[in-house]
C-alpha positions as CSV (number, residue, x, y, z in Angstrom):
1,X,6.3,40.6,-102.8
2,X,10.2,40.1,-101.1
3,X,9.6,42.5,-97.8
4,X,12.0,45.4,-96.9
5,X,12.2,47.4,-94.5
6,X,15.7,48.4,-94.4
7,X,18.0,51.5,-91.8
8,X,16.8,54.3,-93.2
9,X,16.3,57.5,-91.3
10,X,12.7,58.1,-89.4
11,X,10.6,61.6,-90.9
12,X,8.7,62.1,-87.8
13,X,6.0,64.6,-87.2
14,X,5.6,65.6,-83.0
15,X,4.9,69.3,-83.8
16,X,1.0,68.5,-83.8
17,X,1.5,67.6,-79.5
18,X,-2.2,69.8,-79.3
19,X,-4.6,66.5,-80.2
20,X,-7.7,68.3,-82.7
21,X,-10.6,66.4,-82.7
22,X,-11.1,64.0,-85.1
23,X,-12.9,64.4,-88.0
24,X,-16.3,63.1,-88.3
25,X,-17.2,60.2,-90.3
26,X,-20.7,58.6,-91.4
27,X,-21.0,55.1,-89.1
28,X,-20.7,51.8,-90.3
29,X,-23.6,50.2,-89.7
30,X,-23.2,47.7,-86.3
31,X,-20.2,49.2,-85.7
32,X,-20.0,51.6,-82.8
33,X,-17.6,54.8,-83.4
34,X,-14.6,54.7,-81.0
35,X,-14.9,57.3,-78.1
36,X,-12.6,60.8,-78.3
37,X,-10.8,58.6,-75.6
38,X,-9.8,55.5,-77.5
39,X,-9.7,57.5,-81.2
40,X,-5.9,57.0,-82.6
41,X,-3.8,60.0,-82.2
42,X,-0.2,58.5,-83.4
43,X,1.1,57.0,-86.5
44,X,3.6,55.3,-87.7
45,X,4.0,55.0,-91.3
46,X,6.1,51.8,-91.9
47,X,6.8,52.3,-95.8
48,X,9.0,49.1,-97.9
49,X,10.9,50.5,-100.6
50,X,10.8,47.2,-102.3
51,X,6.8,47.1,-102.7
52,X,5.3,45.9,-105.9
53,X,5.6,48.1,-108.9
54,X,6.2,51.5,-106.6
55,X,3.0,52.8,-108.0
56,X,1.3,54.9,-105.4
57,X,3.7,56.3,-104.0
58,X,2.5,59.6,-104.1
59,X,0.1,59.0,-101.9
60,X,2.4,58.8,-98.6
61,X,2.2,62.5,-99.1
62,X,-1.5,63.3,-99.4
63,X,-2.0,61.0,-96.1
64,X,0.7,62.7,-94.3
65,X,-1.3,66.0,-95.1
66,X,-4.4,65.2,-93.7
67,X,-2.8,63.2,-90.4
68,X,-1.4,66.7,-90.1
69,X,-5.1,68.0,-90.7
70,X,-6.5,66.1,-88.3
71,X,-4.0,66.9,-85.6
72,X,-2.6,63.3,-85.5
73,X,0.9,63.2,-84.6
74,X,2.8,61.1,-87.4
75,X,6.1,59.4,-87.9
76,X,7.4,58.0,-91.9
77,X,10.0,55.0,-91.0
78,X,11.8,52.2,-93.4
79,X,12.8,50.5,-90.6
80,X,11.4,48.3,-88.0
81,X,14.2,48.5,-85.5
82,X,13.1,52.4,-85.3
83,X,9.2,51.3,-85.0
84,X,10.4,48.3,-82.3
85,X,12.4,51.1,-80.1
86,X,9.1,53.3,-80.2
87,X,7.3,50.6,-78.9
88,X,10.2,50.1,-76.4
89,X,9.5,54.1,-75.0
90,X,7.8,53.1,-71.8
91,X,7.4,56.9,-71.2
92,X,5.3,56.9,-74.2
93,X,2.0,55.2,-73.8
94,X,1.2,53.2,-77.2
95,X,-2.7,52.5,-76.7
96,X,-4.0,55.1,-78.9
97,X,-0.7,54.2,-81.5
98,X,-1.8,53.1,-85.3
99,X,0.8,51.5,-88.2
100,X,0.2,52.1,-91.6
101,X,1.6,49.4,-93.5
102,X,2.2,50.4,-96.9
103,X,3.3,47.3,-98.8
104,X,2.8,44.3,-99.7
105,X,0.9,41.2,-97.8
106,X,5.0,40.6,-96.5
107,X,5.0,44.4,-94.6
108,X,2.2,43.6,-92.9
109,X,3.1,40.2,-91.7
110,X,6.9,41.9,-91.1
111,X,4.7,44.5,-88.9
112,X,2.7,42.4,-87.2
113,X,5.7,39.7,-85.9
114,X,7.3,43.2,-84.3
115,X,4.4,44.3,-82.3
116,X,1.8,43.3,-79.7
117,X,-1.4,41.8,-81.0
118,X,-3.3,45.5,-79.4
119,X,-2.0,47.8,-81.4
120,X,-3.9,48.0,-85.3
121,X,-2.4,47.6,-88.5
122,X,-4.0,49.7,-91.0
123,X,-3.0,48.4,-94.7
124,X,-1.9,50.6,-97.2
125,X,-1.2,48.3,-100.7
126,X,1.9,49.1,-102.6
127,X,2.8,45.0,-102.8
128,X,2.5,42.8,-105.9
129,X,-0.9,40.7,-105.1
130,X,-2.3,42.8,-101.5
131,X,-4.2,39.5,-100.7
132,X,-5.5,40.5,-97.4
133,X,-6.3,44.1,-98.2
134,X,-8.3,42.9,-101.5
135,X,-9.8,40.6,-99.3
136,X,-10.6,43.1,-96.4
137,X,-11.1,45.9,-99.2
138,X,-8.5,48.4,-98.4
139,X,-6.8,50.8,-101.0
140,X,-3.7,52.5,-101.3
141,X,-5.9,55.9,-101.5
142,X,-4.5,58.7,-99.3
143,X,-8.2,59.8,-97.9
144,X,-9.9,56.3,-97.8
145,X,-6.0,54.9,-95.0
146,X,-7.1,58.7,-93.5
147,X,-10.6,58.6,-93.1
148,X,-9.9,54.8,-91.8
149,X,-7.4,55.5,-89.1
150,X,-9.6,58.8,-87.8
151,X,-12.9,56.2,-87.3
152,X,-10.4,53.9,-85.1
153,X,-12.5,50.9,-85.5
154,X,-11.1,47.9,-84.6
155,X,-11.2,44.1,-85.2
156,X,-9.2,40.8,-85.4
157,X,-7.9,38.4,-86.9
158,X,-5.7,35.1,-87.1
159,X,-2.0,35.1,-87.7
160,X,-0.3,31.6,-88.6
161,X,3.8,30.7,-88.1
162,X,6.2,29.3,-90.2
163,X,9.3,28.5,-88.6
164,X,8.5,31.2,-86.5
165,X,7.9,33.7,-89.1
166,X,4.2,35.2,-89.0
167,X,2.0,34.9,-91.8
168,X,-2.1,36.2,-92.8
169,X,-2.7,34.7,-95.6
170,X,-1.1,31.2,-97.0
171,X,1.9,29.1,-96.7
172,X,2.9,26.8,-99.3
173,X,5.8,24.5,-100.5
174,X,6.1,22.8,-103.6
175,X,6.1,24.0,-107.8
176,X,4.6,27.8,-106.5
177,X,7.5,28.0,-103.6
178,X,9.9,26.8,-106.7
179,X,8.6,30.3,-108.3
180,X,8.9,32.6,-105.6
181,X,12.0,31.3,-105.1
182,X,12.7,31.5,-108.6
183,X,11.6,35.5,-108.3
184,X,13.8,36.1,-104.9
185,X,17.1,34.9,-106.5
186,X,16.6,37.2,-109.5
187,X,15.0,39.9,-108.0
188,X,16.0,43.2,-109.1
189,X,13.8,46.4,-107.4
190,X,10.6,47.0,-108.2
191,X,8.0,43.9,-109.5
192,X,5.1,43.4,-111.2
193,X,2.9,40.0,-112.3
194,X,4.7,39.7,-115.4
195,X,8.0,39.4,-113.5
196,X,7.0,35.9,-113.0
197,X,7.3,35.1,-116.0
198,X,11.3,33.8,-116.4
199,X,11.0,32.0,-112.4
200,X,7.6,30.4,-114.0
201,X,9.3,28.9,-117.2
202,X,12.5,28.1,-115.2
203,X,10.9,26.4,-112.6
204,X,8.7,24.2,-115.5
205,X,11.4,22.8,-116.6
206,X,13.9,22.2,-113.8
207,X,10.7,21.1,-110.5
208,X,10.6,17.0,-110.1
209,X,7.6,17.6,-107.9
210,X,9.0,15.7,-104.8
211,X,6.9,14.1,-102.2
212,X,5.9,16.5,-99.0
213,X,4.7,14.6,-95.7
214,X,2.2,16.3,-93.5
215,X,2.3,15.6,-90.1
216,X,-0.9,17.2,-88.6
217,X,-2.7,18.2,-85.6
218,X,-6.2,18.3,-86.9
219,X,-8.9,20.7,-85.3
220,X,-10.4,17.7,-83.2
221,X,-6.7,17.4,-81.7
222,X,-6.2,14.3,-83.5
223,X,-2.8,13.8,-85.3
224,X,-3.1,12.3,-89.0
225,X,-0.4,12.6,-91.6
226,X,-0.9,13.2,-95.6
227,X,1.6,13.3,-98.3
228,X,1.0,15.1,-101.9
229,X,3.3,16.8,-104.0
230,X,2.0,20.4,-103.6
231,X,0.8,21.4,-100.0
232,X,-0.8,24.3,-98.5
233,X,-2.5,25.9,-96.1
234,X,-4.8,29.1,-95.5
235,X,-5.3,31.5,-93.3
236,X,-7.3,33.6,-95.8
237,X,-9.2,32.2,-98.5
238,X,-6.9,34.3,-101.0
239,X,-4.1,33.6,-103.6
240,X,-2.2,35.2,-106.3
241,X,-3.6,35.6,-109.2
242,X,-7.3,34.9,-107.9
243,X,-7.5,31.4,-107.8
244,X,-9.5,30.1,-105.2
245,X,-7.8,27.3,-103.9
246,X,-9.1,27.2,-100.2
247,X,-12.7,28.7,-100.7
248,X,-13.7,28.0,-96.9
249,X,-10.0,29.1,-94.8
250,X,-12.0,31.7,-92.4
251,X,-9.6,34.6,-90.7
252,X,-10.8,34.7,-87.2
253,X,-11.6,30.7,-86.3
254,X,-8.5,29.7,-84.6
255,X,-7.4,26.7,-87.3
256,X,-5.4,26.9,-90.8
257,X,-6.9,25.3,-94.0
258,X,-4.6,22.9,-95.4
259,X,-5.3,21.7,-99.2
260,X,-3.2,18.5,-100.7
261,X,-2.3,18.0,-104.4
262,X,-1.2,15.1,-104.5
263,X,-0.4,14.4,-108.3
264,X,3.1,16.5,-110.1
265,X,4.7,17.1,-112.7
266,X,3.4,19.6,-115.4
267,X,0.0,17.8,-117.0
268,X,-1.4,17.3,-113.5
269,X,-0.6,20.8,-112.2
270,X,-2.3,22.1,-115.3
271,X,-5.4,20.1,-114.8
272,X,-5.5,21.6,-111.4
273,X,-5.3,25.0,-112.1
274,X,-7.4,24.1,-114.9
275,X,-10.4,22.9,-112.3
276,X,-9.5,25.4,-109.5
277,X,-10.4,28.1,-112.3
278,X,-13.6,26.7,-112.5
279,X,-14.1,25.8,-109.0
280,X,-14.1,22.0,-109.7
281,X,-11.1,20.9,-107.7
282,X,-12.7,20.4,-104.2
283,X,-14.5,17.1,-105.7
284,X,-10.9,15.5,-107.5
285,X,-10.0,12.4,-105.5
286,X,-6.5,13.6,-106.0
287,X,-6.9,16.6,-103.8
288,X,-7.5,16.4,-100.2
289,X,-8.5,19.4,-97.4
290,X,-8.1,19.3,-93.8
291,X,-8.4,21.7,-90.9
292,X,-5.4,22.2,-89.2
293,X,-4.1,23.7,-85.8
294,X,-0.5,22.7,-86.4
295,X,1.8,20.9,-88.6
296,X,5.0,19.4,-89.7
297,X,6.2,19.7,-93.7
298,X,8.7,18.0,-94.6
299,X,10.5,16.2,-97.7
300,X,13.6,13.7,-98.6
301,X,14.7,15.9,-101.1
302,X,15.2,20.1,-101.0
303,X,11.7,21.5,-101.5
304,X,11.1,24.8,-101.1
305,X,8.3,26.5,-99.1
306,X,7.4,30.6,-99.2
307,X,5.1,32.9,-97.0
308,X,2.4,35.7,-98.0
309,X,4.5,35.1,-101.4
310,X,7.8,35.6,-99.9
311,X,10.4,32.7,-100.2
312,X,10.6,31.8,-97.1
313,X,13.3,28.9,-97.1
314,X,13.2,25.3,-97.7
315,X,11.3,22.5,-95.2
316,X,11.3,21.2,-92.6
317,X,8.1,23.6,-92.1
318,X,6.5,23.2,-88.9
319,X,3.4,25.6,-89.0
320,X,0.7,26.9,-86.6
321,X,-2.2,28.8,-86.0
322,X,-2.0,31.7,-83.5
323,X,-5.5,32.8,-82.6
324,X,-6.4,36.6,-82.4
325,X,-2.9,37.8,-83.1
326,X,-3.6,40.4,-85.2
327,X,-5.6,43.5,-84.7
328,X,-6.3,45.9,-88.1
329,X,-8.5,48.5,-88.0
330,X,-11.8,48.6,-90.1
331,X,-11.7,50.1,-93.9
332,X,-13.7,53.0,-93.9
333,X,-15.7,52.0,-96.4
334,X,-16.1,48.6,-95.1
335,X,-18.0,45.5,-96.6
336,X,-18.4,41.8,-95.5
337,X,-15.7,39.6,-98.2
338,X,-17.6,37.6,-100.7
339,X,-17.3,33.8,-99.3
340,X,-15.4,32.2,-101.6
C-alpha cells in the first residue's frame, strides 16, 4: 500500500465560478445538513498513481462530471506540493474546501498530515486494504463520493504520530512489518493481496523475532514497560485481511490501543493467527493490552515498523496520539461501524 503523490501537472477546473445550489439529498438521522453558507464549493482530488491494483480509476472522471453538474470548482493533482501551495494562498479562503483522497490508507494519512484539521477529507478507496474507508463505509463510487461532498457533514477522529509521520489506523513492529518491508523493496506499480505471497515466504525463512521493548505513558499518565516479539498500536479496530486484532480501539477517545504478542517464531505466529481468527487471542496469557497516550519502541537489533500498511523504517520509533487531528465528511450512506 505504498503511498505516492508525485509531481504532476494539476488539472483544475475553475470555470464553475458561479456557485450553484448544491443538490438536496435526504438527511442522515440525528445529523443536520450543512447550511448553504457552509456547503463545500471547492474540491481538490488528490490521486495516488500507484495505489492498489488501479481498479476504479474510471470513477474519477465520473466524479468530476458530478462536481461540474453541482457547480463545485475542482482540481485533480498527483502532487502534494500543489495542494500545499493552494492552502498557502491567503487570497483564497479554504473554509469551504474539501479534499478527496483517491488512494489507500497511506494516501489519506499523507494528505491529512499536510492540511489542517479544519479541512475535511473524503476517502475514495483505491488501495489494497482500504481499512479506514471500509470501517466508515466509504466506496470508490463516484456518485457516493459526490453525494458525500454535497451533503458536507463533518465528523472528527484522532490520528497517531510515529517518528513524525501521521497514521490513521495502526502502527506495528515485528514480523508483519518485515513482510511490508519486503513488499516495499520489490514493489513495481499496482499490487493486490497476492503480491504479498513472496514477501511472506521470504520473511518466514529469514526473520528472527527479536524482542521489542515498549516504554509507555498510559491513559492514567502512569509510566509502564512491556516486552514482546510483536508490537502493535491501533487507532481504529482494523487490520489487513480482516483480522480483528484489537476490536476495542476507538477512533475519538484520545488514546491508542497497544497489543503485544510475547512469543516469536513461526509456530507461535500460527497459534496467534488461529486465535485471532476465532476471537480467542485476547484471553491468551501471552497477549497483553494497554491503552496508551504515547510510547517508545526499541530493540537491540534491526526491527522494521510499518504504519497503515506502508514500510516506515527501523526501530526506535516514538509514537503518540493526536486527539481530533482529522476531519472527514460523513458518507452519504453512513451507518455506525459494527463493534469489533
